[in-house]
VOBA-1610 file (N, C-alpha, C; in pm, whole numbers, padded with zeros to 5 digits, always signed):
BEGIN
Met-02558+01023-00269Met-02617+00928-00168Met-02502+00894-00070Thr-02526+00916+00051Thr-02425+00886+00150Thr-02416+00729+00177Val-02315+00686+00244Val-02288+00546+00274Val-02392+00501+00377Arg-02436+00596+00465Arg-02539+00549+00561Arg-02661+00525+00492Leu-02709+00616+00401Leu-02833+00593+00332Leu-02818+00461+00248Arg-02720+00438+00185Arg-02705+00319+00098Arg-02712+00191+00188Leu-02652+00193+00302Leu-02662+00088+00405Leu-02806+00069+00446Thr-02874+00178+00477Thr-03022+00168+00518Thr-03092+00099+00408Leu-03083+00159+00284Leu-03163+00098+00180Leu-03123-00056+00162Leu-02996-00078+00184Leu-02956-00223+00169Leu-03023-00312+00271Tyr-03022-00266+00393Tyr-03080-00339+00499Tyr-03227-00362+00468Gly-03301-00250+00426Gly-03443-00260+00390Gly-03469-00353+00288Leu-03402-00346+00176Leu-03424-00440+00061Leu-03395-00583+00100Leu-03291-00606+00190Leu-03255-00744+00217Leu-03378-00804+00305Phe-03430-00711+00394Phe-03541-00760+00479Phe-03672-00777+00392Leu-03696-00688+00313Leu-03812-00698+00220Leu-03815-00831+00129Phe-03685-00857+00084Phe-03663-00978-00001Phe-03687-01110+00084Ser-03625-01106+00201Ser-03632-01228+00284Ser-03780-01244+00335Gly-03850-01130+00367Gly-03987-01144+00412Gly-04074-01192+00301Ala-04058-01136+00185Ala-04145-01182+00061Ala-04117-01334+00033Leu-03992-01370+00051Leu-03956-01512+00024Leu-04025-01607+00132Leu-04025-01551+00259Leu-04095-01628+00361Leu-04237-01636+00337Leu-04294-01532+00309Leu-04443-01534+00275Leu-04481-01621+00156Thr-04396-01622+00051Thr-04423-01717-00062Thr-04405-01862-00023Ile-04312-01893+00056Ile-04296-02037+00099Ile-04417-02071+00188Thr-04456-01985+00280Thr-04566-02011+00356Thr-04697-02030+00277Tyr-04723-01942+00183Tyr-04836-01961+00094Tyr-04834-02097+00017Ala-04722-02125-00028Ala-04697-02249-00108Ala-04729-02381-00018Leu-04676-02377+00115Leu-04706-02485+00197Leu-04846-02504+00223Val-04908-02385+00256Val-05066-02399+00284Val-05145-02435+00163Ala-05116-02371+00049Ala-05187-02400-00079Ala-05183-02560-00112Tyr-05065-02615-00096Tyr-05060-02762-00139Tyr-05072-02859-00021Asn-05138-02803+00089Asn-05182-02906+00195Asn-05304-02962+00166Arg-05312-03091+00124Arg-05440-03149+00088Arg-05527-03214+00198Gly-05480-03232+00305Gly-05555-03276+00423Gly-05594-03442+00403Ala-05715-03481+00447Ala-05753-03621+00447Ala-05897-03636+00415Ser-05941-03758+00379Ser-06082-03791+00366Ser-06104-03927+00396Ser-06236-03967+00439Ser-06269-04101+00480Ser-06411-04130+00442Leu-06439-04254+00431Leu-06571-04304+00399Leu-06606-04435+00475Ser-06713-04426+00556Ser-06744-04547+00629Ser-06891-04591+00622Val-06924-04713+00626Val-07058-04761+00609Val-07094-04851+00741Glu-07202-04811+00796Glu-07243-04883+00928Glu-07387-04927+00903Arg-07422-05035+00980Arg-07565-05085+00967Arg-07632-05057+01105Ser-07752-05015+01087Ser-07835-04971+01210Ser-07891-05098+01269Ala-07975-05079+01372Ala-08042-05180+01438Ala-08154-05244+01354Asp-08210-05165+01281Asp-08326-05203+01195Asp-08282-05253+01065Gly-08143-05270+01043Gly-08091-05331+00921Gly-08074-05230+00806Arg-08089-05102+00827Arg-08058-04999+00723Arg-07913-04963+00740Glu-07855-04931+00612Glu-07716-04886+00602Glu-07698-04740+00634Ile-07610-04697+00723Ile-07574-04556+00754Ile-07436-04531+00693Ile-07433-04436+00595Ile-07311-04404+00530Ile-07257-04264+00586Thr-07128-04264+00631Thr-07068-04152+00684Thr-06950-04105+00600Ala-06945-03984+00553Ala-06845-03932+00461Ala-06773-03812+00529Val-06654-03816+00541Val-06585-03707+00603Val-06495-03649+00489Val-06515-03527+00445Val-06433-03465+00344Val-06345-03342+00396Leu-06208-03345+00395Leu-06123-03252+00433Leu-06024-03224+00325Gly-06017-03107+00294Gly-05924-03053+00190Gly-05978-03078+00055Asp-05893-03103-00046Asp-05932-03123-00186Asp-05965-03269-00218Ile-05944-03356-00125Ile-05963-03503-00163Ile-06094-03547-00115Ala-06167-03606-00206Ala-06303-03659-00161Ala-06308-03804-00210Pro-06394-03894-00155Pro-06414-04028-00204Pro-06465-04024-00341Pro-06414-04114-00425Pro-06467-04119-00561Pro-06612-04127-00568Asp-06680-04072-00669Asp-06823-04060-00666Asp-06881-04219-00695Ser-06796-04295-00760Ser-06841-04436-00790Ser-06871-04508-00654Asp-06796-04465-00543Asp-06807-04539-00413Asp-06917-04488-00333Leu-06986-04379-00376Leu-07082-04326-00295Leu-07223-04357-00353Pro-07330-04372-00260Pro-07462-04398-00309Pro-07508-04270-00385Ala-07610-04272-00477Ala-07646-04172-00556Ala-07703-04051-00473Asp-07762-04082-00364Asp-07831-03972-00275Asp-07722-03888-00199Leu-07588-03930-00186Leu-07496-03867-00122Leu-07394-03788-00211Arg-07408-03809-00345Arg-07309-03742-00442Arg-07339-03588-00428Gln-07450-03547-00415Gln-07473-03404-00418Gln-07416-03344-00280Val-07437-03426-00179Val-07383-03376-00049Val-07236-03367-00055Val-07162-03460-00104Val-07015-03459-00125Val-06979-03346-00211Ala-07050-03322-00321Ala-07011-03207-00410Ala-07027-03077-00337Ala-07130-03059-00263Ala-07153-02926-00183Ala-07043-02915-00083Ala-07013-03031-00022Ala-06903-03020+00081Ala-06766-02979+00023Arg-06742-03046-00097Arg-06621-03004-00165Arg-06617-02853-00203Glu-06720-02804-00253Glu-06729-02673-00288Glu-06711-02573-00169Gln-06777-02610-00064Gln-06758-02533+00064Gln-06618-02524+00113Val-06557-02651+00105Val-06397-02654+00146Val-06332-02567+00056Arg-06343-02564-00079Arg-06270-02483-00169Arg-06292-02342-00143Met-06420-02297-00120Met-06439-02155-00086Met-06375-02114+00039Glu-06381-02198+00144Glu-06315-02162+00266Glu-06160-02148+00249Lys-06118-02244+00176Lys-05962-02244+00166Lys-05921-02119+00080Ala-05999-02085-00026Ala-05958-01963-00105Ala-05970-01843-00009Glu-06074-01837+00082Glu-06083-01725+00170Glu-05963-01712+00262Val-05919-01834+00311Val-05809-01841+00399Val-05677-01793+00329Met-05660-01836+00210Met-05541-01801+00128Met-05547-01654+00095His-05665-01596+00069His-05669-01452+00046His-05635-01368+00173Leu-05688-01416+00279Leu-05651-01356+00408Leu-05499-01351+00441Leu-05443-01482+00408Leu-05303-01491+00440Leu-05219-01404+00352Val-05256-01382+00228Val-05179-01298+00141Val-05201-01153+00182Val-05321-01111+00203Val-05346-00967+00246Val-05285-00925+00368Gln-05306-01019+00474Gln-05242-00987+00614Gln-05091-01004+00608Gly-05044-01100+00528Gly-04899-01114+00529Gly-04829-00984+00450Cys-04891-00937+00348Cys-04839-00813+00272Cys-04845-00688+00364Val-04958-00682+00444Val-04968-00574+00542Val-04854-00588+00652Ala-04830-00696+00698Ala-04739-00718+00799Ala-04596-00695+00748Leu-04579-00746+00619Leu-04445-00727+00559Leu-04423-00570+00536Gly-04521-00496+00496Gly-04498-00359+00475Gly-04475-00285+00603Val-04545-00316+00713Val-04514-00262+00840Val-04375-00283+00884Met-04341-00416+00880Met-04200-00450+00917Met-04092-00398+00826Ser-04125-00368+00704Ser-04024-00310+00607Ser-03996-00161+00654Val-04100-00099+00696Val-04077+00038+00745Val-04001+00039+00879Ile-04028-00050+00963Ile-03957-00059+01085Ile-03810-00096+01061Ser-03792-00192+00974Ser-03657-00236+00929Ser-03569-00122+00877Ile-03633-00031+00796Ile-03568+00076+00733Ile-03520+00187+00855Gly-03612+00207+00943Gly-03571+00283+01057Gly-03464+00227+01135Leu-03477+00099+01169Leu-03363+00037+01249Leu-03241+00027+01178Gly-03243+00007+01043Gly-03121+00021+00958Gly-03060+00150+00961Trp-03141+00253+00959Trp-03081+00399+00967Trp-03012+00410+01106Val-03070+00362+01212Val-03000+00377+01346Val-02881+00298+01347Val-02890+00173+01305Val-02775+00073+01317Val-02664+00131+01236Ser-02689+00160+01099Ser-02581+00212+01017Ser-02520+00340+01071Gly-02593+00417+01138Gly-02530+00538+01194Gly-02435+00505+01314Arg-02470+00408+01388Arg-02386+00363+01496Arg-02255+00299+01436Leu-02275+00221+01338Leu-02156+00147+01276Leu-02060+00252+01207Leu-02127+00358+01154Leu-02042+00452+01085Leu-01986+00570+01166Arg-02033+00571+01295Arg-01988+00683+01387Arg-01839+00680+01405Pro-01772+00563+01418Pro-01619+00566+01429Pro-01549+00622+01305Leu-01615+00599+01184Leu-01556+00648+01057Leu-01576+00797+01058Gln-01686+00853+01108Gln-01701+00990+01105Gln-01599+01057+01203Thr-01580+00995+01315Thr-01480+01048+01408Thr-01333+01053+01345Met-01299+00936+01280Met-01175+00936+01214Met-01162+01035+01097Thr-01271+01052+01026Thr-01266+01152+00920Thr-01241+01299+00979Gly-01317+01325+01072Gly-01297+01460+01146Gly-01150+01477+01193Thr-01095+01380+01250Thr-00963+01390+01298Thr-00858+01410+01188Ile-00872+01327+01078Ile-00787+01342+00969Ile-00791+01472+00902Gln-00904+01521+00892Gln-00921+01665+00826Gln-00862+01767+00910Arg-00848+01747+01041Arg-00779+01841+01123Arg-00637+01836+01119Ile-00584+01723+01082Ile-00430+01697+01074Ile-00366+01767+00953Ser-00265+01839+00972Ser-00193+01906+00861Ser-00041+01896+00902Ala+00046+01964+00818Ala+00185+01960+00840Ala+00226+02000+00968His+00145+02092+01042His+00170+02155+01169His+00149+02050+01277Asn+00045+01974+01274Asn+00012+01875+01368Asn+00009+01728+01331Val+00095+01689+01238Val+00105+01558+01175Val+00140+01456+01283His+00187+01490+01411His+00212+01407+01503His+00089+01341+01576Glu-00023+01406+01551Glu-00148+01349+01607Glu-00186+01220+01545Arg-00261+01135+01631Arg-00288+00998+01582Arg-00436+00980+01618Leu-00496+00881+01549Leu-00635+00864+01570Leu-00658+00774+01692Asp-00578+00677+01725Asp-00587+00600+01851Asp-00718+00555+01886Ala-00781+00480+01781Ala-00915+00443+01786Ala-00931+00324+01896Pro-01027+00342+01984Pro-01046+00237+02088Pro-01130+00126+02027Gly-01145+00025+02111Gly-01232-00082+02075Gly-01180-00210+02033Pro-01252-00314+02007Pro-01191-00446+01976Pro-01116-00441+01842Arg-01040-00550+01819Arg-00964-00562+01699Arg-01051-00609+01584Asp-01121-00508+01520Asp-01199-00537+01399Asp-01161-00461+01283Glu-01242-00456+01176Glu-01199-00384+01056Glu-01173-00247+01082Leu-01268-00177+01156Leu-01246-00021+01180Leu-01115-00002+01257Lys-01095-00092+01349Lys-00965-00077+01439Lys-00847-00095+01346Asn-00856-00197+01252Asn-00742-00211+01168Asn-00717-00087+01065Leu-00833-00031+01024Leu-00830+00087+00941Leu-00763+00202+01018Ala-00802+00223+01145Ala-00754+00333+01223Ala-00603+00308+01241Asp-00565+00198+01270Asp-00410+00160+01287Asp-00333+00176+01165Thr-00396+00145+01043Thr-00331+00165+00921Thr-00315+00307+00889Val-00414+00390+00919Val-00402+00536+00904Val-00294+00591+00996Asp-00294+00541+01120Asp-00186+00585+01222Asp-00045+00552+01166Gly-00029+00430+01110Gly+00096+00403+01049Gly+00131+00498+00933Leu+00039+00524+00848Leu+00065+00614+00729Leu+00099+00757+00784Leu+00029+00807+00889Leu+00065+00928+00954Leu+00208+00927+01000Gly+00253+00820+01067Gly+00377+00807+01119Gly+00482+00811+01019Arg+00457+00742+00899Arg+00557+00742+00794Arg+00560+00890+00730Leu+00444+00949+00722Leu+00444+01083+00662Leu+00513+01181+00753Glu+00489+01169+00887Glu+00568+01252+00978Glu+00721+01234+00963Ser+00765+01113+00947Ser+00917+01096+00923Ser+00957+01147+00797Ala+00876+01133+00692Ala+00921+01189+00559Ala+00925+01345+00564Leu+00828+01402+00635Leu+00827+01558+00649Leu+00956+01605+00727Asp+00985+01526+00833Asp+01105+01560+00921Asp+01227+01545+00837Ser+01236+01432+00766Ser+01352+01418+00677Ser+01355+01519+00564His+01243+01557+00505His+01237+01668+00403His+01285+01790+00473Arg+01254+01828+00585Arg+01285+01961+00651Arg+01441+01952+00676Arg+01494+01848+00720Arg+01636+01840+00758Arg+01706+01843+00611Phe+01660+01780+00526Phe+01721+01782+00384Phe+01737+01936+00335Val+01623+01998+00342Val+01617+02131+00285Val+01706+02220+00370Ala+01711+02207+00495Ala+01804+02291+00581Ala+01951+02256+00547Asn+01982+02134+00539Asn+02115+02096+00505Asn+02165+02144+00372Ala+02069+02127+00274Ala+02100+02174+00137Ala+02124+02328+00132Ala+02035+02391+00205Ala+02053+02541+00214Ala+02188+02578+00274His+02228+02502+00379His+02357+02537+00442His+02472+02504+00349Glu+02460+02385+00276Glu+02561+02359+00184Glu+02583+02457+00063Leu+02469+02502+00026Leu+02478+02595-00084Leu+02525+02736-00037Arg+02492+02771+00087Arg+02516+02909+00139Arg+02674+02917+00151Thr+02740+02810+00192Thr+02885+02822+00210Thr+02963+02874+00076Pro+02941+02800-00031Pro+03015+02851-00153Pro+02964+02988-00208Leu+02832+03019-00177Leu+02795+03152-00218Leu+02855+03249-00130Thr+02879+03230-00011Thr+02944+03324+00079Thr+03089+03339+00033Leu+03156+03224-00006Leu+03292+03237-00050Leu+03298+03317-00184Glu+03204+03287-00269Glu+03200+03356-00400Glu+03192+03508-00376His+03112+03547-00280His+03089+03695-00258His+03213+03745-00192Ala+03286+03675-00109Ala+03404+03726-00044Ala+03521+03745-00156Leu+03526+03645-00249Leu+03632+03660-00342Leu+03607+03783-00436Leu+03472+03796-00467Leu+03435+03911-00564Leu+03461+04044-00482Glu+03424+04042-00366Glu+03443+04171-00277Glu+03594+04208-00264Glu+03670+04106-00246Glu+03809+04129-00218Glu+03872+04185-00352Ala+03830+04122-00469Ala+03882+04178-00582Ala+03836+04328-00622Val+03718+04362-00580Val+03665+04493-00604Val+03734+04605-00524Ile+03734+04565-00383Ile+03787+04672-00302Ile+03946+04684-00304Asp+04020+04586-00369Asp+04156+04603-00374Asp+04207+04707-00475Pro+04268+04814-00424Pro+04300+04914-00523Pro+04416+04881-00605Asp+04504+04785-00558Asp+04619+04738-00626Asp+04605+04617-00709Ala+04474+04578-00738Ala+04454+04465-00808Ala+04503+04469-00944Thr+04559+04361-00994Thr+04624+04349-01135Thr+04538+04247-01207Ala+04589+04227-01338Ala+04530+04126-01411Ala+04548+03998-01356Asp+04666+03973-01322Asp+04708+03839-01253Asp+04624+03812-01126Thr+04598+03921-01043Thr+04512+03904-00929Thr+04371+03862-00979Phe+04322+03942-01074Phe+04180+03896-01120Phe+04181+03744-01167Arg+04292+03722-01231Arg+04294+03586-01293Arg+04292+03477-01184Glu+04367+03500-01073Glu+04371+03409-00959Glu+04225+03398-00887Arg+04166+03512-00881Arg+04030+03510-00820Arg+03936+03445-00899Phe+03953+03464-01039Phe+03850+03388-01128Phe+03882+03234-01122Lys+04006+03187-01107Lys+04032+03049-01096Lys+03968+03000-00968Glu+03970+03076-00857Glu+03904+03028-00737Glu+03755+03024-00746Leu+03709+03135-00816Leu+03554+03124-00839Leu+03515+03012-00922Met+03603+02974-01031Met+03559+02862-01110Met+03560+02735-01025Ala+03663+02722-00930Ala+03656+02602-00851Ala+03533+02595-00754Val+03498+02709-00697Val+03376+02710-00623Val+03253+02689-00704Ser+03239+02735-00828Ser+03147+02710-00913Ser+03123+02573-00950Glu+03233+02503-00966Glu+03233+02353-01003Glu+03191+02278-00885Gln+03221+02318-00765Gln+03174+02257-00640Gln+03026+02275-00634Gln+02969+02390-00665Gln+02833+02407-00656Gln+02758+02320-00761Ala+02818+02308-00876Ala+02760+02235-00985Ala+02748+02080-00941Arg+02860+02034-00876Arg+02858+01888-00835Arg+02747+01873-00729Leu+02730+01971-00633Leu+02631+01964-00528Leu+02488+01958-00603Leu+02468+02048-00690Leu+02332+02048-00752Leu+02312+01920-00837Glu+02415+01870-00897Glu+02387+01742-00980Glu+02361+01624-00872Ser+02432+01627-00763Ser+02405+01524-00661Ser+02256+01533-00602Leu+02228+01657-00587Leu+02081+01676-00543Leu+01976+01625-00643Leu+02008+01665-00763Leu+01915+01619-00875Leu+01917+01458-00884Val+02033+01403-00883Val+02030+01252-00892Val+01959+01191-00775Leu+01976+01249-00646Leu+01910+01197-00540Leu+01753+01213-00549Ala+01713+01326-00595Ala+01565+01337-00610Ala+01514+01254-00713Thr+01597+01233-00830Thr+01554+01139-00944Thr+01544+00993-00894Ser+01639+00951-00822Ser+01633+00812-00779Ser+01526+00782-00673Glu+01514+00885-00586Glu+01388+00861-00489Glu+01248+00864-00549Arg+01242+00921-00679Arg+01118+00924-00747Arg+01087+00803-00800Gly+01178+00708-00831Gly+01153+00569-00884Gly+01218+00569-01035Leu+01204+00451-01100Leu+01262+00431-01224Leu+01163+00455-01341Asp+01205+00531-01436Asp+01125+00551-01557Asp+01156+00454-01669Arg+01264+00377-01650Arg+01296+00275-01756Arg+01382+00159-01689Arg+01367+00049-01754Arg+01456-00067-01708Arg+01499-00137-01823Asp+01640-00128-01850Asp+01710-00191-01941Asp+01801-00297-01880Gly+01837-00398-01974Gly+01938-00499-01938Gly+02072-00432-01919Ile+02147-00456-01805Ile+02266-00390-01770Ile+02369-00505-01738Asp+02483-00496-01806Asp+02593-00581-01772Asp+02672-00516-01656Leu+02630-00563-01533Leu+02692-00500-01418Leu+02843-00523-01410Ser+02900-00628-01454Ser+03035-00642-01441Ser+03122-00558-01537Gly+03061-00548-01660Gly+03128-00463-01746Gly+03124-00315-01717Leu+03016-00268-01673Leu+02998-00131-01628Leu+03083-00092-01511Ala+03099-00196-01411Ala+03184-00180-01290Ala+03327-00167-01328Gly+03367-00245-01429Gly+03498-00246-01471Gly+03543-00115-01537Asp+03444-00064-01620Asp+03476+00070-01692Asp+03485+00185-01583Val+03393+00190-01496Val+03392+00284-01397Val+03513+00275-01310Ala+03555+00169-01259Ala+03674+00137-01176Ala+03800+00185-01239Arg+03825+00144-01372Arg+03940+00187-01437Arg+03949+00337-01461Ala+03842+00396-01495Ala+03840+00539-01518Ala+03875+00618-01386Leu+03814+00584-01277Leu+03834+00650-01147Leu+03981+00621-01111Ala+04030+00496-01129Ala+04150+00456-01077Ala+04264+00550-01153Arg+04242+00573-01294Arg+04339+00650-01365Arg+04327+00799-01319Arg+04210+00840-01298Arg+04192+00994-01254Arg+04269+01007-01126His+04257+00922-01031His+04306+00955-00894His+04438+00887-00870Gly+04486+00813-00963Gly+04613+00738-00947Gly+04617+00647-00837Phe+04506+00568-00825Phe+04488+00485-00702Phe+04485+00333-00756Thr+04504+00256-00668Thr+04494+00103-00698Thr+04358+00054-00678Val+04296+00010-00782Val+04160-00057-00771Val+04171-00188-00825Val+04139-00288-00747Val+04135-00436-00786Val+04001-00473-00818Ala+03979-00533-00938Ala+03852-00566-00983Ala+03834-00720-01003Asp+03738-00782-00931Asp+03707-00930-00957Asp+03569-00939-01011Leu+03557-00943-01140Leu+03433-00918-01206Leu+03377-01040-01272Ala+03287-01113-01200Ala+03214-01227-01253Ala+03096-01174-01338Pro+03041-01253-01425Pro+02920-01209-01503Pro+02802-01184-01411Ala+02739-01071-01443Ala+02617-01035-01356Ala+02532-00934-01441Arg+02410-00986-01464Arg+02322-00899-01544Arg+02200-00867-01458Ile+02161-00730-01473Ile+02052-00689-01392Ile+01967-00602-01477Ala+01842-00559-01434Ala+01751-00470-01502Ala+01749-00334-01430Gly+01767-00233-01491Gly+01764-00096-01435Gly+01781+00005-01523Asp+01810+00138-01461Asp+01845+00255-01536Asp+01991+00259-01541Pro+02047+00252-01669Pro+02197+00253-01678Pro+02260+00382-01619Val+02186+00499-01639Val+02253+00620-01588Val+02269+00626-01431Leu+02157+00571-01374Leu+02163+00569-01229Leu+02259+00465-01173Ile+02269+00342-01242Ile+02367+00240-01196Ile+02508+00286-01209Glu+02531+00346-01324Glu+02663+00406-01330Glu+02703+00514-01231Arg+02600+00594-01197Arg+02627+00691-01084Arg+02647+00618-00956Leu+02567+00504-00935Leu+02591+00436-00812Leu+02735+00380-00794Leu+02779+00316-00906Leu+02916+00263-00914Leu+03019+00385-00886Ala+03000+00492-00955Ala+03095+00610-00943Ala+03104+00650-00799Asn+02988+00665-00734Asn+02985+00722-00589Asn+03050+00619-00508Leu+03030+00485-00528Leu+03093+00382-00431Leu+03246+00383-00447Val+03284+00387-00573Val+03434+00378-00599Val+03504+00522-00565Asp+03439+00622-00592Asp+03488+00758-00556Asp+03504+00770-00400Asn+03400+00731-00330Asn+03404+00745-00190Asn+03509+00647-00130Ala+03523+00526-00191Ala+03627+00428-00146Ala+03763+00484-00163Ile+03789+00555-00269Ile+03915+00617-00299Ile+03936+00746-00213Ala+03844+00825-00191Ala+03855+00950-00128Ala+03878+00930+00022Tyr+03810+00832+00080Tyr+03817+00797+00225Tyr+03908+00671+00244Asn+04021+00691+00209Asn+04119+00583+00221Asn+04255+00624+00294Val+04342+00540+00300Val+04464+00571+00364Val+04583+00566+00248Pro+04694+00632+00273Pro+04797+00621+00183Pro+04838+00489+00150Asp+04862+00467+00011Asp+04896+00328-00039Asp+04785+00226+00004Gly+04661+00275+00004Gly+04554+00193+00030Gly+04497+00108-00096Arg+04394+00054-00075Arg+04342-00043-00193Arg+04189-00033-00190Val+04133-00055-00314Val+03996-00061-00329Val+03957-00187-00409Asp+03868-00260-00363Asp+03835-00388-00429Asp+03688-00376-00481Val+03667-00408-00611Val+03536-00411-00663Val+03501-00560-00706Thr+03385-00618-00665Thr+03357-00743-00704Thr+03217-00755-00747Thr+03196-00830-00855Thr+03054-00866-00901Thr+03033-01007-00914Gly+02923-01058-00917Gly+02886-01194-00934Gly+02746-01225-00905Thr+02712-01357-00901Thr+02578-01402-00872Thr+02582-01508-00758Glu+02493-01480-00661Glu+02487-01570-00548Glu+02337-01594-00508Asp+02298-01711-00497Asp+02155-01738-00455Asp+02052-01686-00537Gly+02096-01680-00671Gly+01992-01628-00764Gly+01984-01479-00777Arg+02073-01398-00709Arg+02074-01260-00714Arg+02212-01214-00749Cys+02214-01103-00832Cys+02336-01046-00870Cys+02394-00953-00756Phe+02521-00949-00729Phe+02566-00857-00628Phe+02688-00777-00672Leu+02706-00669-00608Leu+02812-00577-00623Leu+02869-00552-00483Thr+03003-00557-00476Thr+03067-00527-00333Thr+03186-00436-00369Val+03201-00327-00298Val+03314-00237-00283Val+03356-00221-00154Thr+03496-00261-00135Thr+03559-00245-00003Thr+03690-00166-00029Asn+03716-00098+00094Asn+03841-00018+00090Asn+03913-00029+00227Thr+04030+00025+00217Thr+04126+00020+00347Thr+04131+00146+00404Gly+04015+00214+00426Gly+04013+00349+00485Gly+04041+00342+00631Pro+04027+00460+00688Pro+04036+00475+00839Pro+03916+00387+00913Pro+03938+00354+01042Pro+03838+00275+01111Pro+03702+00364+01124Val+03606+00303+01107Val+03471+00359+01116Val+03400+00294+01239Pro+03346+00381+01334Pro+03269+00311+01450Pro+03142+00239+01393Pro+03110+00110+01426Pro+02994+00054+01363Pro+02870+00122+01395Glu+02862+00184+01507Glu+02727+00260+01544Glu+02703+00371+01456Leu+02809+00421+01383Leu+02782+00536+01294Leu+02757+00509+01157Val+02766+00371+01120Val+02749+00339+00984Val+02620+00382+00923Asp+02514+00368+00992Asp+02378+00401+00943Asp+02369+00548+00916Arg+02449+00620+00993Arg+02446+00767+00975Arg+02496+00810+00854Leu+02598+00737+00794Leu+02643+00771+00668Leu+02562+00760+00542Leu+02442+00696+00565Leu+02334+00675+00455Leu+02238+00803+00457Thr+02255+00890+00558Thr+02167+00998+00564Thr+02238+01121+00481Pro+02156+01193+00409Pro+02227+01307+00337Pro+02296+01407+00414Phe+02406+01457+00367Phe+02486+01557+00426Phe+02555+01515+00558Gln+02578+01380+00576Gln+02647+01329+00698Gln+02779+01271+00659Arg+02872+01326+00724Arg+03013+01277+00715Arg+03079+01259+00842Leu+03179+01173+00850Leu+03243+01133+00975Leu+03332+01254+01006Asn+03423+01285+00910Asn+03510+01402+00929Asn+03484+01507+00830Arg+03413+01609+00881Arg+03366+01718+00799Arg+03477+01820+00763Ile+03508+01830+00631Ile+03604+01931+00587Ile+03536+02022+00487Ala+03544+02143+00494Ala+03460+02225+00412Ala+03501+02225+00275Asp+03620+02214+00236Asp+03671+02218+00086Asp+03724+02087+00039Asp+03668+01972+00098Asp+03714+01847+00048Asp+03648+01799-00076Gly+03546+01886-00129Gly+03477+01846-00250Gly+03352+01752-00228His+03336+01710-00114His+03230+01611-00079His+03130+01679+00007His+03018+01637-00010His+02894+01693+00058His+02808+01605+00148Gly+02867+01487+00157Gly+02805+01374+00233Gly+02677+01331+00165Leu+02678+01328+00032Leu+02564+01276-00043Leu+02583+01142-00110Gly+02719+01096-00117Gly+02759+00978-00193Gly+02679+00859-00150Leu+02688+00820-00027Leu+02616+00696+00018Leu+02466+00707+00017Ser+02415+00831+00052Ser+02276+00853+00049Ser+02221+00834-00091Ile+02296+00876-00195Ile+02252+00858-00327Ile+02256+00708-00371Val+02355+00643-00320Val+02371+00499-00337Val+02251+00421-00285Ala+02210+00468-00148Ala+02091+00393-00087Ala+01964+00422-00169Ala+01947+00547-00217Ala+01832+00586-00297Ala+01814+00509-00425Ile+01940+00501-00495Ile+01942+00422-00625Ile+01910+00271-00597Ala+01972+00221-00489Ala+01948+00079-00459Ala+01796+00057-00429Thr+01732+00138-00348Thr+01594+00120-00322Thr+01510+00131-00451Ala+01536+00229-00530Ala+01468+00241-00668Ala+01468+00119-00747His+01586+00041-00736His+01603-00088-00809His+01558-00207-00725Ser+01501-00184-00619Ser+01449-00303-00533Ser+01570-00387-00488Ala+01676-00330-00470Ala+01805-00398-00423Ala+01824-00384-00273Glu+01898-00475-00221Glu+01933-00484-00078Glu+02067-00418-00053Leu+02069-00317+00025Leu+02204-00253+00052Leu+02255-00302+00198Ser+02382-00331+00194Ser+02444-00364+00326Ser+02574-00290+00337Val+02587-00218+00437Val+02717-00134+00481Val+02772-00182+00606Arg+02894-00226+00592Arg+02950-00296+00721Arg+03093-00221+00745Ala+03126-00193+00864Ala+03254-00141+00903Ala+03351-00250+00916Arg+03463-00251+00845Arg+03564-00349+00853Arg+03656-00345+00972Pro+03688-00447+01050Pro+03756-00429+01175Pro+03901-00367+01143Glu+03959-00397+01033Glu+04099-00333+00999Glu+04080-00200+00941Gly+03965-00149+00924Gly+03935-00003+00875Gly+03878+00000+00743Gly+03806+00102+00714Gly+03723+00122+00585Gly+03586+00056+00596Leu+03528+00047+00491Leu+03381-00004+00477Leu+03387-00106+00367Ala+03282-00196+00386Ala+03245-00303+00291Ala+03094-00283+00251Val+03077-00236+00132Val+02943-00201+00088Val+02902-00309-00013Thr+02782-00374+00007Thr+02740-00482-00073Thr+02588-00451-00125Ile+02568-00458-00249Ile+02431-00438-00300Ile+02397-00556-00378Ser+02280-00618-00337Ser+02224-00739-00398Ser+02102-00705-00476Phe+02113-00730-00615Phe+02008-00686-00706Phe+01918-00811-00746Pro+01788-00793-00762Pro+01702-00908-00818Pro+01738-00923-00962Thr+01726-01044-01002Thr+01753-01081-01135Thr+01631-01105-01221Glu+01510-01092-01157Glu+01390-01125-01242Glu+01366-01014-01348Asn+01307-01068-01458Asn+01272-00976-01568Asn+01374-00899-01627Val+01507-00959-01643Val+01607-00882-01698Val+01596-00891-01853Pro+01580-00780-01924Pro+01576-00776-02059Pro+01702-00841-02129Ala+01665-00910-02244Ala+01777-00975-02319Ala+01856-00862-02394Val+01986-00898-02423Val+02064-00801-02488Val+02017-00784-02644
//
């Protein structure tokens, strides 16, 4: 059953119900209308009494007030009035039902026409949406008319199409960049293998050196694939929410990376508990600290701070790296974007984009600011609601 047919039946049933109710009320008002009665006695010129009785409706003068010779007349008048009234009520019911039936048929026809006109914009929108695909997702409904429910629906669909277009464009760029990033180490691997095969003077030491280079390239590919997997997992959302000691986890990650890189990491860790995925939060911390160390200056410094402010837990990582143009800060949150691109630096431009995706998955607010003296200040503010107990 289509929406148009359901609306038509609804209009018809509503009219039938309201018409039947109106007919019932009219019948009740007529049925209980009692009218009036009167009795008068006059004396003629010859001294005789003339009695006049007027009987209207169901009320008649009491028989005790009437002379004996008029009682039969009053009874006959009462019976006549009753019969006439019954006939009138019968005609009212019959003719009212006929009129109600005719108007019900007319109302169903009008309901069919009106519902068709009301649903015509929806049919137009449905046809347009069915024509839209990945190849013409730029098209919009652009529904004309006043600001009503249908106009709001069309604008909502246009907004959804806009977000879908942006997501598709982002997906295409991501796939293209990922293919490019993966092609470079594959090309290098092929070149190393080809060089070892065609070298007639190759020795065991030569093969050993080539294998070491191949292992380094393979590790680079593994890091890239792991980063892509983490990015896809974080963008999908959270499968679990555990209570996390943000300060303790930040201290462990900061100390481990400081020892690995031989760098100075200063930690100011106030208590902060959040709810989230421990694996993703650890990866977020590792990416922030690793980026802060990698993009730094000689004898630089990295500061890691945790705490609670305005009812929200926060994490801040700052470094003393080279100056970053403020207008390029947002670009760093896009996958495969780096300010200074170096092919073999071990970074693929996914660090901050993974941080942004993990922050979004945890309903956290991410703020990246270029420091005037150089480097970045990255602050993530986590909600503290529904933090599981230890």
